[in-house]
N, C-alpha and C positions, 0 to 999 in steps of 0.2 A: 278672569285672567285671559289675556289675549295673546295669541302667538302671531308671528310675522311670517307667514308661509310663502309669500309671493311679492314680487315687485308691485303688482296691482294693489294688494292689500296695504303695502307700505305707503303708496301714493295716497290711497284713500284715507288712511289714518292721519297722514300728514296734512291733507287738506282739511280734515275735520278739526285738527288741532289749530290750524291757522284761522279757522272761522270762529273757534270757541270764544275768544275775547269779545267778539261782537255780539255773541248770543247770551253771554252770561257775565254779570258784573263781578261776581265773586268766584274765584278759582277754588276747586276742591283741594284738600290738603296735599294730594300727590301731583298737582298740576305743575307744569314747568312755566316759569315766568316768561313773558315776551322779551325779545332781545333789547338790551340797554346798551347804548353806545357812549363812549367817553373819548373826546377828541381834544387836540391841542398839544402844546409842549408837554414834556413828561410831568413836570410839577403841576401844571394846570389840570391835566386829565386825572392825575392822582387826587387833587383837591376836589374835583367834581365827584369822583367816585366816593371819596371819604364823606362828603356832605350827604350824598344819597344813601350811604350804607352805615352812617354813624351808629345808630341804635343797634343794628344787627351785628356790627363789628364788636361793639362793647359786650353784647350778650354772648357772642361766640367766644371771645377772649375769656370772659369770666367763667363760663361753663366748661369749655373744652381745654383751657390751659390752666387757669388758676384753680378751678374746681377739681381738675383731674390730677394736677402735678404738684400743687403745694401740699406739703405734709410736715410732720414734726421734724423730718430730716432734710427737707428741701423747702426753703422759704422763698418768698418773692424776690428778695434782694439777690440771691444767688442765681435765680433764673434770669433776672434782668441784667446781671453782670455778664452772663454768658451771651445774652442777646446783644448787648452793647459791643462785645468783642466781635461777634459775627457781623454786626452792622458795619463795623469798620472795614471788614473784608468786602462787603457789598459795595460800599462807597469806592473802594479801590478797583475791584474787578468788574462790577456791573453798575457804573455810575448812572445810567438811565433808570435802572430799577431803583437805585437809591433815591434819585430825584422824585420818582413816582411815589415812593413811600413817604418822603418828606411832605409832599403835597397831601397824601392821605392823612397824615398826622394833623396837618393844618385844618383839613376839611372835617375830620371826624372828632377832633379833640382828644384822640387817643395818642399817647406818647409814641415817638418813633421807635424806641426800644421795645415797647409793647407790641407794635406791629411786627417787628422782627421776631419777637418771641412767639407770636401767633404763627408766623411762617415756619418756626422751628418745631412744629408739632411732630413731624416725622422723626426728627433727631431726638426729641424728648422721649418719644416712644421707644427708641432704641437704647435708652438708658435703663430700660427694663422696669419702668414704673407701672405701666399699664398691662393688663392681661393681654394675651395673644388674641388677635382677630385675623380673619381670613384675609389673604392678600389677593390683589387683583390679577386677572388674566388679561395680558396685553398681547395683541396680535397685529401683524402687518402682513398683507397679502397683495402681491402684484402679478404682472404677467409671468407665466402663461396661464395662471389660474383664473384671472379676472376677465369680466366682460369688457370688450372694447379697449382692452389694454389699460384700464384704470388701476389705480393703486389705493388701497384702503388701509387705515390704521384705526384700531378700536380696542375697547376694553370693557370688562365689567369693573365697576368701581365698588370694591368691597371694603366697607369701613364701618364705623360705629353707627348703630341704628339711631342713636341720639341726634344725628345730624341729617336724618332723612328729611327730604323736602326743602332743604336750605340751599341747594345748588342751583346754578343757572349758567347760561351762556352770555357773556358780555363781549362787545366789540371794542377793541382798542384801536382807535384810528390814529396812527402814528405818522406824522409828517417826516420824521427823521429816518424811517426804515419800514420794514414790513408791518402791516397791520395784522391783528390777531383776533380770531374768534376763540375765546378762552373759556373753558369749563372751570368753575371754581365755586368758592364759598365766601361768606362775608369776611373780608380781610385777606383771604387766600384767593386772590383774584385770578391766578393762573395755575390750575392744577393739572391741566392737559390742554391741548388745543391744536389749532391749525393756523398757519399764517398765509398771507395772500400770495406768497411765492410758491405755495404748494408743499410746504413742509409741515408735517404733523408729528405730535409727540403724545404717546400714552406711556404708562409705566406701572411698575410694581416694585416691591421692596424685599428686604431680607426677612426670613422667618426668625422670630425670637427663639433662642435656645439652640438653633442650628449653627449659628456663627457667633464668634466672640462679640459681646456687646460693647458699646462705647461709641462715642462721637468725638469730633475735634472742633476747633474753632475754624469756621469757613463759611462758604455760601450755604444757606439753608436750601434744601431740595426745592422748595417752592420758588425761591428766588432764582435758582439755577434754571428751572423750567422756563420761566419768563425770559431769562437772558438767552437761552438757546433758541426759543421761538422768535426772538428778535433778529436772528441771523438770516442772511440772504441765501445760504446754500448749506447742504449737508457737510461740505468741506469746511465751511466756516464753523459749523456746529462742532465738528470733530476737533478743530483747532482750539476752540474755546474750552472744550471738555478736557483736552490734554493739559491745560493749565493746572489741573489737579488741585483746585482750591475749594472743593466742596467740603461740607461738614460731616455728612453721614452716609447712608446706604440707599442705593436705588439701582434699578435697571430700566433704562429708557428704551422703548421700542419706537423707532422713528422711520419715516420714509419721505421721499419727495415725489413729485408728480411724474417723474420718469421711471419709476419702479425701483429705484435704489433704496435698499433697506439698511438701517443702521441700528446697532445695539450699543448703547453707552452704559457701562456698568461701573458704579463707583462704590467704594467703601473707604473708611478712614486710612486704609493702607495704600490706596491708589485708584487708578481708573483703567479700564480695559475697553477697547473699541473693536467692534466686529462689524464688517460689512457683508451684505449678502443680497440675494435677489430671490424672488419666488415666494417664500413664506418664512416668517419669523414669529415665534411665540414664546412668551416667558410667563412664569408664575414664580415669583421670588428670585432670589439671588443665585447665580450659578456659573456664569461665564468664567469668572476668575478661578474656578476650580478645575478648569479643563487642562491645565498643565499635566495632570496625571490621567487624563482621559475624560470623556464627556460624563457629566453627572447623569443619574437616572432620569428618565423622562417623567415629568410631573403628570399625574393623571389628567389634569385639566388641559395641559399642553397636548397630551395624547388625544383627548376628546376633540380638540380643534383639528388635529390631523385626521382623525377618523371622519369628522364631518367633511373635510376637504376631499378625502379619498372617495367619498360617496357622491361627490359633485362632478359633473362633466367639466373637463378643462375648458377654460375660457368663458365660464358662466357666472362666477361669483360676483355679486354686486353688493351695494350697501344693504339692500333689503335682505339678502341671503345671510350675510355676515351678522346683521342685526338679529335675524331669526335664530341663529345659533346661540347668540348671547341671551336672548329672551325666552328660550325654551327651558323651562324649569327642570325638565328631565334629560337635558342634553349633555350633562356632565361638566358644564362650564360655570354657570351661576351657582352661588352657594347660599341659597335660601334668603332670609331677610337681611343678611349681611351684604348682599349685592343690592345696594340702594339705588344705583343707576347703571345704565349701559349706554355706550356711545360708539359712533362710527364716524370717522373723518375721511371724506373722499378727497384725496390730495389732487386728483386730476381735475375734478369739477369744482374744487374749492367750496365744498359744502360740509356742514357739520350736522349730524343726526343724533338726537338725544332722547332717551326715554327713562322713566323710572324702571327699577328692576322688576323681574317677572313676579316676585312675590307680592308686589304692590300694584300690578296691572300695567302692562306695557301700553304706551300711547306715544308713538314716535312724532317728534317735531323736527323740522328741517330749518337750518339757519344758513344764510348766505351773506357775503360781504355787502351785497347790494341792498340788503334789508336794513343796514345801519343808517 
C-alpha cells in the first residue's frame, strides 16, 4: 500500500506509471489503461467508442443491470420502457449526447434503449432494489487554500467492488465545443471529468433510507454529467441545470479555473444551486435540507476540513489532495468500496487517477495534449 505524502512522490509515481506500458506487455489487474481518444462528430465518435468497447459494454450491461435489477417483480420489458421514456428526454434536452449514444449503439450492436438503461444505474439504485453502498466524498478546493492559486476538484469513487478495475480515462475530442477528459466505465463513458475550458465535475448521491425513494422520467445522471461537462462556463452549467429535467438524485461538486465553486443538487422534486469559493465538500444529499438550517456535517466532510486545517494556507496541490484521498487511515476512503480516487486540476487542465488505497495507490496523470 502506497501513500502519497509529497509532490515529489506524486511526480515519481506518475513517471513510473507513464513508463510502465513500455516495460510490460501485460498490465496487472489494478492497472489503469492508457488514455484512449475518440474524435469526430458526435455520432462518429460514439460509433468509434462503441466498436472499441462492444464486448465490455455488453458484459457490463448483462452483469450490472440485467443481473442486478431483473427480478420476479421487475422484468426487462419494464426496465427498457423506462429507458425509452428517458431516452426521449435525452434527445430533447441533450441532443449531442443522444447522437453519441446512437453512434455507440451502431458501433457496439447494443440497442440504444439498452445504453440508456445502462446509464440509469444510479436511478435504478434509487428504486431501492440494491443494498446500500458507501457514497463518494467529493471535494473542490481553490484559493486561498491552494498553491499558486490553482483550483482542484476530486473524489473517492465509492461503488460496487464487482466493477473494480474496469474504469479508465478517455478523451472526447469535440469539434463542436469543449473537449473532455472523462472518467468512466464501459458504456458509462462520462462519470466525472474535466473539460478543456477548465470546468471539472465530481459527485455523490443520496443515501438510501434517508430520503424518500423514487425517480422520474428524465435525464439519467450519467447523461446529465456529460451534458454539463460539454458547457463553456459554470454560468452555462447552472442554466442547463435549472431546466430541471433530470431523473434522479445527485449532488455535483464543480469548479472552474478561476476558483469559482458550484454545487448542483438534484432530486425528483427539483434542483438547488449553490455558489461558493474556498472549499466545498459533499458526501450524499443535503443542500436541499438547508431551508430549516444546515444538516449535520458528515464525518468524511469533516475529515476533509480537518486535513485542510492542518495544512498551511496556499499550499494544497494535486499531490496533497490525492494524499488525503489515498490515506486509508485519513477518514475519507471507505475500505474496498473506494475503488478509485481522482483529482482534476482545473487551472492546469490535468486529470490524476489512482485505484483506491485498499488496492494500492499508483497515480497516473492525463493531459489533453496526450490525446
